C-alpha positions in Angstrom: 139.4 78.9 136.9 138.1 78.2 140.3 137.0 74.9 141.9 134.8 75.2 145.0 133.2 71.8 145.6 132.4 71.5 149.3 132.3 68.6 151.8 129.8 65.8 151.1 129.0 65.5 154.8 129.7 61.7 154.9 129.1 59.0 152.4 131.5 57.6 149.8 134.9 59.0 148.9 134.5 61.0 145.6 137.0 61.1 142.8 136.8 63.8 140.1 138.4 61.9 137.2 136.2 60.3 134.5 139.2 58.7 132.9 139.5 56.2 135.8 136.3 54.5 134.8 137.9 53.2 131.6 141.0 51.8 133.2 141.2 48.0 133.6 143.7 48.4 136.4 144.7 51.3 138.7 148.3 51.1 139.9 148.9 53.1 143.0 152.6 53.2 142.2 154.0 55.3 145.2 152.0 53.2 147.7 153.0 49.8 146.1 149.3 48.9 145.8 146.9 48.3 142.9 143.3 47.3 142.1 144.5 44.1 140.3 147.2 43.0 142.7 145.4 43.7 146.0 141.8 43.3 147.3 141.5 46.9 148.4 137.9 46.6 149.8 139.0 43.6 152.0 142.1 45.5 153.2 140.7 48.9 153.7 136.9 48.9 153.3 136.2 49.5 157.0 138.7 52.4 157.5 137.0 55.4 159.2 139.9 57.5 160.2 143.0 58.4 158.2 145.9 60.2 159.9 148.7 61.6 157.8 152.0 63.2 158.8 155.4 64.0 157.4 157.7 61.5 159.1 157.5 57.7 158.5 158.9 57.1 162.0 156.3 59.4 163.6 153.4 57.8 161.8 154.6 54.4 162.8 154.8 55.6 166.4 151.3 57.0 166.1 149.9 53.7 164.8 151.5 51.9 167.7 150.1 54.5 170.1 146.6 54.1 168.6 146.9 50.3 168.9 147.2 50.7 172.7 144.6 53.5 172.9 142.0 51.3 171.1 142.7 48.4 173.5 143.6 46.0 170.6 145.3 42.7 171.4 149.1 42.5 171.3 151.7 45.1 171.8 151.5 46.7 168.4 155.2 46.7 168.1 155.2 44.4 165.1 152.8 46.5 162.9 153.7 45.9 159.3 154.4 48.7 156.8 151.7 48.2 154.1 153.9 50.2 151.7 157.1 48.3 152.4 157.7 47.7 148.7 158.4 51.4 148.2 160.6 53.8 150.0 158.4 56.8 149.3 155.8 56.5 152.0 155.0 54.3 155.0 151.5 53.1 155.9 150.2 51.3 159.0 146.8 50.1 159.9 145.4 49.6 163.5 141.7 48.8 163.8 139.7 51.4 161.8 142.6 53.9 161.7 145.1 54.2 158.8 148.4 56.0 159.5 150.4 57.3 156.5 153.5 59.4 156.1 153.4 62.1 153.4 156.9 63.6 153.3 157.6 67.3 153.3 156.0 70.0 151.3 153.1 70.3 148.8 154.5 68.2 146.0 155.1 65.2 148.3 151.7 65.3 150.1 149.8 65.9 146.9 151.2 62.7 145.3 150.3 60.7 148.4 146.8 62.2 148.6 146.0 61.4 144.9 146.8 57.8 145.5 145.3 57.6 149.0 142.0 59.1 147.9 141.9 56.6 145.0 142.6 53.8 147.4 139.7 54.9 149.7 137.5 55.1 146.6 138.5 51.7 145.3 138.1 50.2 148.8 134.5 51.5 148.9 135.2 53.3 152.2 132.4 55.5 153.6 132.2 58.4 156.1 136.0 58.8 156.3 137.6 61.5 158.4 141.1 62.5 157.4 143.5 64.5 159.7 146.9 65.8 159.1 149.0 65.8 162.3 152.4 67.5 162.3 154.7 70.2 163.5 154.8 73.9 162.6 156.2 77.3 163.5 153.9 79.2 165.8 153.0 82.9 165.4 152.4 84.8 168.6 151.7 81.6 170.6 153.6 79.6 173.2 155.9 76.8 172.0 154.2 73.5 172.5 150.7 74.9 171.7 148.5 72.8 169.4 146.8 74.6 166.6 143.6 73.3 165.0 143.3 74.9 161.6 140.0 76.6 160.7 141.3 77.9 157.4 144.5 77.2 155.4 145.9 80.3 153.8 148.7 80.9 151.3 151.7 83.2 151.8 149.5 86.2 150.9 147.0 85.2 153.7 144.3 84.1 151.2 142.3 80.9 151.6 143.3 79.4 148.3 145.5 76.8 146.7 146.8 77.6 143.3 148.4 75.3 140.8 149.1 75.4 137.1 147.3 72.7 135.1 148.0 72.5 131.3 149.1 76.1 131.4 146.1 77.5 133.3 146.1 78.6 136.9 143.5 76.6 138.8 142.4 78.1 142.2 140.8 75.9 144.8 139.1 76.8 148.2 141.0 75.8 151.3 138.2 76.0 153.9 138.3 73.1 156.3 135.3 71.5 158.2 134.5 74.0 160.9 132.3 71.6 162.9 135.2 69.1 162.9 137.6 71.8 164.2 135.2 72.6 167.0 134.7 68.9 167.9 138.5 68.6 168.1 138.7 71.6 170.3 136.1 70.1 172.6 138.2 66.9 172.8 141.2 68.9 173.9 139.6 69.1 177.4 140.6 65.5 177.8 144.3 66.4 177.4 144.4 69.7 179.3 148.1 69.8 180.1 149.0 71.8 177.0 147.3 74.8 175.3 145.0 74.1 172.2 143.5 76.8 170.0 141.8 77.3 166.6 143.4 79.6 164.1 144.5 80.1 160.5 147.5 78.1 159.2 149.7 79.6 156.6 151.2 77.2 154.1 154.4 78.1 152.2 156.4 76.4 149.5 159.7 76.7 151.4 161.0 76.4 155.0 163.5 79.3 154.8 162.8 82.4 152.7 159.2 81.5 152.1 158.6 81.6 155.8 160.6 84.7 156.4 163.6 83.1 157.9 166.9 84.9 158.2 169.1 81.8 158.6 168.9 80.0 155.2 171.7 79.8 152.6 169.9 82.6 150.8 168.1 85.7 152.2 166.9 88.7 150.2 165.3 90.8 153.0 166.1 92.5 156.2 165.1 91.5 159.7 162.8 94.5 159.8 160.9 93.3 156.7 160.7 89.8 158.1 159.1 91.0 161.4 156.7 93.3 159.6 155.5 90.4 157.4 155.0 88.0 160.3 153.1 90.6 162.3 150.8 91.2 159.2 150.2 87.4 159.1 149.4 87.4 162.8 147.0 90.3 162.3 145.3 88.3 159.5 144.6 85.5 161.9 147.5 83.2 161.2 148.7 81.3 164.2 151.1 78.8 162.7 153.1 78.1 159.5 153.8 74.9 157.7 154.1 73.5 154.1 151.2 71.2 153.3 147.9 72.5 154.5 146.5 74.4 151.4 147.0 71.4 149.1 145.6 69.0 151.8 142.5 71.2 152.5 141.8 71.7 148.8 142.1 68.1 147.7 140.1 66.8 150.7 137.4 69.4 150.1 137.1 68.5 146.3 136.7 64.8 147.2 134.1 65.2 149.9 136.4 64.2 152.8 135.9 65.7 156.2 139.3 67.0 157.0 141.3 68.7 159.7 144.9 69.9 160.3 146.3 69.7 163.8 149.9 70.8 164.3 152.0 71.6 167.3 154.1 74.8 167.3 157.8 74.1 168.0 158.6 77.7 168.5 157.2 81.2 168.3 158.5 82.7 165.0 158.0 86.2 166.3 160.8 85.4 168.7 163.3 83.7 166.4 163.9 81.4 163.5 165.9 78.4 164.8 164.4 75.5 166.8 166.5 75.4 170.0 164.4 73.3 172.3 166.2 70.0 173.5 165.3 66.9 171.5 163.4 65.3 174.4 161.2 68.4 174.6 160.6 68.4 170.9 159.6 64.7 171.1 157.1 65.4 173.7 155.7 68.4 171.7 155.3 66.1 168.6 153.2 63.7 170.7 150.7 66.3 171.6 148.7 66.3 168.3 148.7 62.5 168.5 147.2 62.5 172.0 144.5 64.9 170.9 143.6 62.8 167.9 143.5 59.7 170.0 141.0 61.4 172.3 138.9 62.4 169.3 138.9 58.9 167.8 138.1 57.2 171.2 135.2 59.6 171.6 133.9 58.9 168.1 134.1 55.2 168.7 132.5 55.5 172.2 135.6 54.1 173.9 136.8 55.1 177.4 140.4 55.7 178.2 142.6 52.6 178.3 142.7 51.1 181.9 146.3 52.2 182.5 145.5 55.9 181.9 141.9 56.3 182.9 141.4 59.0 185.4 144.8 60.6 184.7 145.8 63.7 182.9 149.6 63.4 182.9 149.8 61.3 179.8 152.7 61.5 177.4 151.6 59.3 174.5 153.9 57.2 172.4 
């Protein structure tokens, strides 16, 4: 069974569940929110950009960074975690931007996305753009490069997300919004001090064997087999590897959300498995997708650079 619904090109956030219409209350358990306990349209109705990433600390830092980039009053240091009543995810709001953590891997991001998409629907949000920002392993690219995903592929290099539903295998398309990817690439000219490219992103269910690493507690293949596999992935157009993009792309596509994945490569997997860069270098790498997305949001909102950074290119984000 295949689901192939495409992007709606703007408008309301769609949900594909007729059972929700008969529910008197919808409890978004993992976000500590609900339709009866919270006025979701008042809290979130004017959200236009949703940025999601694995780490709660990173998404808080991104929200604080966007507070400054948007020129909002105050320092932004005291932003409240909207999901403080739960320890599963963290959520921060700054102007029209929502910043949310999703944890690590497909199961964690899919739970968050189910409840986030319902939240946006209940809040009557319109014309929402959602972007995953994160880290990844590069493939044949320089460490620190930022990859804008044009297509999320599985470990067989196919543009699909498969899951078993009531015993049946459901296959969903993982195409992402190509126009949005090109728009993000154009915005990268505003942050020219690191390389940015468009390519396929391979999504796996595991960090170690699933990504062909030789350094896990288990390994069932040779170094030669590993390198041959990674070279085949590169030949198929894969430029980075992570663990969320297929589920993210499929769910956003089915619900009519314009979506993008923007990840920095922490290393080139053709050269090794372990991440050896110093922590301060990795912190700067992790800020690169944030800086690109900030440039994109400012451009969409018609804002110029903040006064402290206008006319400069050596900007190092949050």
